[in-house]
C-alpha positions as CSV (number, residue, x, y, z in Angstrom):
1,M,-13.9,44.7,20.3
2,S,-15.4,41.5,18.8
3,N,-17.0,43.6,16.0
4,L,-13.6,45.2,15.3
5,K,-12.0,41.8,15.0
6,L,-14.7,40.6,12.7
7,S,-14.2,43.7,10.6
8,V,-10.5,43.1,10.3
9,I,-11.0,39.5,9.4
10,W,-13.6,40.4,6.8
11,Q,-11.2,43.0,5.3
12,F,-8.5,40.5,4.9
13,W,-10.6,37.4,4.1
14,W,-8.9,37.1,0.7
15,L,-5.7,36.0,2.4
16,F,-7.4,32.6,3.2
17,P,-7.7,31.5,-0.5
18,L,-4.2,32.8,-1.1
19,I,-2.8,30.8,1.7
20,I,-4.7,27.7,0.7
21,S,-3.3,28.0,-2.9
22,I,0.3,28.6,-1.7
23,V,0.1,25.6,0.7
24,G,-1.3,23.4,-2.0
25,L,1.4,24.4,-4.5
26,F,4.2,24.1,-1.9
27,L,3.1,20.5,-1.1
28,S,2.6,19.6,-4.7
29,I,6.1,20.6,-5.7
30,W,7.5,17.7,-3.7
31,T,5.9,15.3,-6.1
32,V,8.6,16.1,-8.6
33,V,11.4,17.9,-6.6
34,P,13.7,15.6,-4.5
35,A,14.4,16.5,-0.9
36,P,17.8,18.2,-0.6
37,T,18.1,17.4,3.1
38,F,17.0,14.7,5.5
39,S,14.7,17.1,7.4
40,L,12.8,17.7,4.1
41,L,12.6,14.1,3.2
42,T,9.2,13.8,4.9
43,F,7.7,15.9,2.1
44,G,9.5,14.0,-0.6
45,V,8.2,10.7,0.8
46,G,4.8,11.6,2.0
47,V,3.3,14.0,-0.6
48,P,3.1,11.5,-3.5
49,E,1.5,9.0,-1.2
50,L,-1.1,11.5,0.0
51,S,-1.7,13.0,-3.5
52,P,-5.5,12.7,-3.3
53,W,-5.4,14.8,-0.1
54,I,-3.2,17.4,-2.0
55,I,-5.6,17.3,-4.9
56,V,-8.5,18.3,-2.6
57,I,-6.5,21.2,-1.2
58,N,-5.7,22.4,-4.7
59,G,-9.3,21.9,-5.8
60,I,-10.5,24.0,-2.9
61,A,-8.0,26.8,-3.8
62,F,-9.3,26.6,-7.4
63,C,-12.9,27.0,-6.4
64,L,-12.1,29.9,-4.2
65,T,-10.8,31.9,-7.2
66,F,-14.4,32.5,-8.2
67,I,-15.2,34.5,-5.1
68,V,-12.1,36.7,-5.1
69,H,-12.9,40.0,-6.8
70,K,-9.4,41.4,-7.1
71,S,-8.4,40.3,-10.6
72,W,-4.6,40.1,-9.9
73,L,-5.2,38.1,-6.8
74,S,-7.7,35.8,-8.5
75,N,-5.2,35.1,-11.3
76,L,-2.4,34.4,-8.8
77,I,-4.6,31.9,-6.9
78,L,-5.8,30.3,-10.1
79,L,-2.2,29.9,-11.3
80,C,-1.0,28.4,-8.1
81,S,-4.0,26.0,-7.9
82,L,-3.7,24.8,-11.5
83,I,0.0,24.1,-11.2
84,G,-0.6,22.4,-7.9
85,L,-3.4,20.3,-9.4
86,A,-1.2,19.3,-12.3
87,L,1.6,18.2,-10.1
88,S,-0.5,16.4,-7.4
89,L,-2.4,14.5,-10.1
90,L,0.8,12.9,-11.4
91,P,0.8,9.8,-9.2
92,L,-2.8,9.0,-10.1
93,L,-2.2,9.6,-13.8
94,Q,0.8,7.3,-13.8
95,F,-1.0,4.6,-11.8
96,P,-2.8,2.7,-14.6
97,V,0.3,2.2,-16.7
98,A,2.3,1.2,-13.6
99,N,-0.3,-1.3,-12.6
100,Q,-0.5,-2.8,-16.0
101,R,3.3,-3.2,-16.0
102,F,3.3,-4.8,-12.6
103,N,0.6,-7.3,-13.5
104,A,2.5,-8.2,-16.7
105,E,5.7,-8.7,-14.7
106,M,3.9,-10.9,-12.1
107,S,2.4,-13.0,-14.9
108,R,5.7,-13.3,-16.7
109,V,7.4,-14.9,-13.7
110,L,4.5,-16.7,-11.9
111,G,2.4,-17.6,-14.9
112,V,-0.6,-16.0,-16.5
113,D,-2.9,-18.1,-14.3
114,Y,-1.0,-17.5,-11.1
115,L,-4.1,-16.1,-9.3
116,N,-6.0,-19.3,-9.9
117,K,-3.3,-21.1,-7.9
118,I,-4.1,-19.1,-4.7
119,P,-6.9,-20.6,-2.6
120,L,-10.2,-18.7,-3.0
121,E,-10.6,-18.3,0.7
122,L,-7.2,-16.5,0.9
123,Q,-7.9,-14.4,-2.1
124,Q,-11.1,-13.1,-0.4
125,Q,-8.9,-11.8,2.5
126,M,-6.6,-9.9,0.2
127,R,-7.2,-6.5,-1.3
128,S,-9.7,-6.7,-4.2
129,Q,-8.0,-3.9,-6.2
130,P,-4.6,-2.2,-6.4
131,L,-5.9,1.2,-5.4
132,A,-8.9,2.2,-3.3
133,I,-9.1,6.0,-3.1
134,A,-11.4,5.8,-0.1
135,D,-8.7,4.0,1.9
136,I,-6.4,7.0,1.5
137,F,-8.9,9.1,3.4
138,R,-10.2,6.5,5.9
139,G,-7.2,4.1,6.2
140,I,-6.7,0.4,5.5
141,P,-8.5,-1.7,8.1
142,V,-6.2,-4.1,10.0
143,P,-7.9,-7.2,11.6
144,E,-7.1,-8.2,15.1
145,V,-4.2,-10.7,15.5
146,R,-2.3,-12.3,18.4
147,T,0.9,-10.2,19.1
148,E,3.8,-10.9,21.4
149,R,6.6,-8.3,21.6
150,G,10.1,-8.2,23.0
151,I,11.0,-11.9,22.9
152,I,14.7,-12.0,23.5
153,F,16.5,-14.4,21.2
154,A,20.1,-13.6,21.9
155,S,22.3,-11.1,23.9
156,P,25.6,-10.8,22.1
157,D,28.0,-8.3,23.8
158,G,25.3,-7.7,26.4
159,V,22.9,-6.3,23.8
160,D,19.4,-7.9,24.1
161,L,18.2,-8.8,20.6
162,K,14.4,-9.1,20.4
163,L,11.7,-10.3,18.0
164,N,8.0,-9.6,17.7
165,L,5.6,-12.3,16.8
166,Y,2.3,-11.7,15.0
167,R,-0.1,-14.6,14.5
168,P,-3.7,-15.2,13.4
169,L,-6.3,-15.7,16.1
170,V,-6.6,-19.4,15.4
171,S,-3.6,-21.4,16.8
172,G,-1.6,-23.8,14.6
173,K,1.5,-23.9,12.5
174,N,1.5,-21.3,9.8
175,P,3.4,-20.3,6.7
176,T,5.9,-17.7,8.0
177,L,7.2,-14.3,6.9
178,I,10.4,-13.1,8.7
179,I,10.9,-9.4,8.4
180,I,14.1,-7.3,8.9
181,Y,13.6,-3.6,9.5
182,G,15.6,-0.8,7.8
183,G,17.3,2.3,9.2
184,A,20.6,2.6,7.4
185,W,21.9,-0.2,9.7
186,R,22.0,2.5,12.4
187,S,18.5,2.5,13.8
188,G,15.1,0.8,13.8
189,S,13.1,-1.6,15.7
190,P,11.0,-4.8,15.3
191,D,8.0,-2.6,16.0
192,D,8.5,-0.7,12.7
193,Y,5.7,-1.1,10.1
194,D,3.5,-2.7,12.8
195,K,0.4,-2.4,10.7
196,F,1.9,-4.3,7.8
197,S,3.0,-7.1,10.1
198,S,-0.5,-7.4,11.6
199,Y,-2.2,-7.1,8.2
200,I,-0.2,-10.1,6.8
201,A,-0.6,-12.2,10.0
202,A,-4.4,-11.8,9.7
203,Q,-4.2,-13.7,6.4
204,G,-3.0,-16.8,8.1
205,Y,0.8,-16.2,8.5
206,S,3.1,-16.2,11.4
207,V,5.0,-12.9,11.0
208,I,8.3,-12.5,12.9
209,T,10.1,-9.2,13.0
210,I,13.7,-9.5,14.1
211,D,16.4,-7.3,15.6
212,Y,20.1,-6.8,15.0
213,R,22.9,-4.7,16.4
214,H,23.4,-1.2,14.9
215,A,26.3,0.6,13.3
216,P,28.5,2.5,13.8
217,K,29.3,0.7,17.1
218,Y,28.8,-2.7,15.6
219,K,30.0,-3.2,12.0
220,F,29.4,-5.7,9.3
221,P,29.3,-8.8,9.3
222,L,27.8,-8.6,12.9
223,Q,24.4,-7.6,11.6
224,L,24.3,-10.7,9.3
225,E,25.5,-12.9,12.2
226,D,22.6,-11.5,14.3
227,V,20.1,-12.3,11.5
228,N,21.5,-15.9,11.3
229,T,21.2,-16.2,15.1
230,A,17.5,-15.2,14.8
231,L,16.9,-17.7,12.0
232,A,18.5,-20.4,14.1
233,Y,16.3,-19.4,17.1
234,I,13.2,-19.6,14.9
235,Q,14.1,-23.0,13.6
236,N,14.8,-24.3,17.1
237,N,11.6,-22.9,18.4
238,A,9.3,-23.5,15.5
239,D,6.6,-25.3,17.4
240,E,6.3,-22.6,20.1
241,L,6.3,-19.9,17.5
242,E,3.8,-21.8,15.3
243,V,6.2,-21.7,12.3
244,D,6.0,-24.1,9.4
245,L,9.7,-24.5,8.5
246,H,8.8,-25.8,5.1
247,R,7.0,-22.6,4.2
248,M,9.1,-19.6,5.1
249,S,9.8,-16.4,3.3
250,I,12.1,-13.5,4.3
251,M,11.6,-9.8,3.8
252,G,13.3,-6.6,4.5
253,R,13.1,-2.9,3.8
254,S,16.1,-0.7,2.9
255,S,19.1,-1.9,5.0
256,G,16.8,-4.7,6.2
257,G,16.2,-5.8,2.6
258,H,20.0,-5.8,2.1
259,L,20.4,-8.2,5.1
260,A,17.4,-10.3,4.0
261,T,18.9,-10.9,0.5
262,L,22.3,-11.7,2.0
263,A,20.7,-14.2,4.4
264,A,18.6,-15.9,1.7
265,Y,21.4,-16.1,-0.8
266,Q,24.2,-17.3,1.5
267,Q,25.4,-20.8,1.4
268,N,23.5,-23.1,3.8
269,A,20.7,-20.6,4.1
270,P,17.3,-22.0,5.5
271,S,15.0,-23.3,2.8
272,F,13.1,-20.1,2.1
273,R,10.3,-20.3,-0.4
274,S,10.8,-16.6,-1.5
275,V,12.5,-13.3,-0.8
276,V,10.8,-9.8,-0.7
277,S,13.1,-6.8,-0.8
278,Y,11.9,-3.2,-0.7
279,Y,14.3,-0.5,-1.8
280,A,17.4,-2.3,-0.6
281,P,21.1,-1.6,-1.3
282,S,22.7,-4.3,-3.5
283,N,26.0,-3.0,-4.8
284,L,27.7,-1.2,-1.9
285,S,31.0,-0.3,-3.8
286,E,29.1,1.4,-6.6
287,G,26.7,3.0,-4.2
288,Y,29.7,4.6,-2.4
289,H,31.3,5.9,-5.6
290,A,28.0,7.1,-7.2
291,P,25.8,8.5,-4.5
292,P,22.4,10.0,-5.3
293,V,22.0,13.7,-6.1
294,P,20.7,15.2,-3.9
295,N,22.1,13.0,-1.1
296,P,19.9,13.6,2.0
297,I,21.5,11.0,4.3
298,N,25.1,11.2,3.1
299,T,25.5,7.7,1.6
300,R,29.2,7.6,2.0
301,T,29.1,8.3,5.7
302,V,26.4,5.6,6.1
303,L,28.5,3.0,4.4
304,K,31.6,4.0,6.3
305,N,29.6,3.6,9.6
306,F,28.4,0.2,8.5
307,L,31.7,-1.2,7.1
308,G,34.4,0.8,8.8
309,G,36.0,2.4,5.8
310,T,35.9,3.1,2.0
311,P,35.8,0.6,-0.8
312,E,39.5,1.3,-1.5
313,E,40.4,0.5,2.2
314,L,38.1,-2.5,2.5
315,P,37.5,-4.0,-1.0
316,E,36.9,-7.5,0.2
317,L,34.5,-6.5,2.9
318,Y,32.5,-4.4,0.4
319,R,32.4,-7.4,-1.9
320,Q,31.2,-9.7,0.9
321,A,28.5,-7.2,1.9
322,S,27.0,-6.7,-1.6
323,P,24.1,-9.0,-2.5
324,I,24.8,-8.5,-6.2
325,N,27.8,-10.9,-5.8
326,Y,25.7,-13.8,-4.5
327,P,23.2,-14.8,-7.2
328,R,23.7,-18.4,-8.3
329,P,21.2,-21.0,-9.7
330,N,18.4,-22.3,-7.6
331,L,17.8,-19.4,-5.4
332,P,14.2,-18.7,-4.1
333,P,12.0,-16.4,-6.2
334,T,12.7,-12.7,-5.3
335,L,10.3,-9.8,-5.4
336,L,12.2,-6.5,-5.8
337,V,10.4,-3.2,-5.2
338,Y,11.8,0.3,-5.7
339,G,10.7,3.8,-6.2
340,K,11.9,5.5,-9.3
341,R,12.5,8.7,-7.4
342,D,14.5,7.1,-4.6
343,H,17.3,9.4,-3.5
344,L,18.6,7.2,-0.7
345,V,19.0,3.9,-2.5
346,Q,19.0,4.4,-6.3
347,P,16.8,1.9,-8.1
348,K,19.5,1.3,-10.7
349,F,21.4,-0.8,-8.1
350,G,18.3,-2.9,-7.5
351,R,18.0,-3.3,-11.2
352,Q,21.5,-4.7,-11.3
353,L,20.6,-7.4,-8.8
354,Y,17.4,-8.1,-10.8
355,D,19.5,-8.6,-14.0
356,K,22.0,-10.8,-12.2
357,L,19.3,-13.0,-10.8
358,R,17.7,-13.4,-14.2
359,A,21.1,-14.1,-15.8
360,T,21.6,-17.0,-13.3
361,N,18.1,-18.4,-14.2
362,N,16.4,-17.3,-11.0
363,P,12.8,-16.1,-10.9
364,A,12.8,-12.4,-10.1
365,I,10.1,-9.8,-10.2
366,W,10.9,-6.1,-10.7
367,L,8.3,-3.5,-9.6
368,E,9.4,0.1,-10.0
369,I,7.0,2.8,-8.9
370,P,7.3,5.9,-11.1
371,W,6.3,8.5,-8.5
372,A,7.7,7.0,-5.3
373,E,10.6,7.9,-3.0
374,H,12.4,5.8,-0.5
375,A,10.4,4.3,2.3
376,F,7.1,5.1,0.5
377,D,5.3,2.4,2.5
378,I,5.7,4.2,5.7
379,V,2.3,5.7,4.7
380,F,0.5,2.4,5.0
381,F,-2.7,3.7,3.3
382,G,-0.8,5.6,0.6
383,V,-0.9,5.2,-3.2
384,S,2.4,3.3,-3.5
385,N,1.8,1.0,-0.6
386,Q,-1.6,0.1,-1.8
387,I,-0.4,-1.2,-5.2
388,V,2.7,-2.8,-3.7
389,L,0.7,-4.5,-0.9
390,Y,-1.7,-5.8,-3.5
391,Y,1.1,-7.6,-5.4
392,T,3.2,-8.5,-2.3
393,E,0.4,-10.4,-0.7
394,R,-0.3,-12.3,-3.8
395,F,3.4,-13.1,-4.3
396,L,3.5,-14.4,-0.7
397,A,0.3,-16.4,-1.1
398,L,1.6,-18.1,-4.2
399,T,5.1,-18.9,-3.0
400,L,4.0,-20.0,0.5
401,R,0.9,-21.9,-0.5
């Protein structure tokens, strides 16, 4: 029986290189094709970030063509593998130009010698290069830090709002990064992006990830009120939390970036040294009227859940909830990061905020990743997060020094 199985396997061994080539091509396509549905968004987000892995798959398929003796099959596998290789190489091919542009933008805003202003000891803890291919295969090491989870800072309407605290091993007041998670204002947790929080804390920061109530049950401005409650709690408990109130920055991703910019730009905001916003909505009215194509999360439904209606029904609320309406002189420096292929929050709206900040004479840095989708940094060791992490940690080091 075993001999029969081996005979069958040997007879159809050529299916293996065919399957490898088809899988490689299927995955590679998501480097350029946007996800039409939310269930397929995993491919749209993850494939560009794991492109070196996909290159290996396509490379294996290419090599297998030389041992396939059926010419039509060999040609088919060769075609699939070459198309797959061309597509999967795109992020790496675009990387050098993107990195050059990012470095120029950082130098334009922070000064050509901005790296010399960061203490050498801190520079040695940061990533030495914007991309390490080896880290995509082995992961980015995250040093040990002190972590406290689930600290309740408020209980509005009976909902316990919690924060997580990440600190370096050595006790003492630290420059502080406050992080607000994303999730279309409808989901998420302070535990999200845990590796990033630990990684930053290991460089000598107190990192605090904060909670807020979710739509559709709770609508704006309750989320901003919860953020302000958290900020007040942090200020009132700065000693216990090891927070240096004179060196604080606020950061958010997606809907969390939206809340972070609102919190930092509002009147009577805490004295933040800087703001970091990843792929966040900024112009909610235009976002409603001009949703992305394709539209995998149904942008209009998300905004109606968050605000309770349409821009025509609630024009003032949409205006109040849009960070683009808040730039004024003397705001803290802002780092804006977007993926050019984002089909949840289109980068053009982030660009509008960037232009508005510059028009009001505020320091603003614009980093747009040519190959990236929304939430690209969910792959912590991925291509996009590596380059963004490289510049984000330097932006924080300089603004919180």
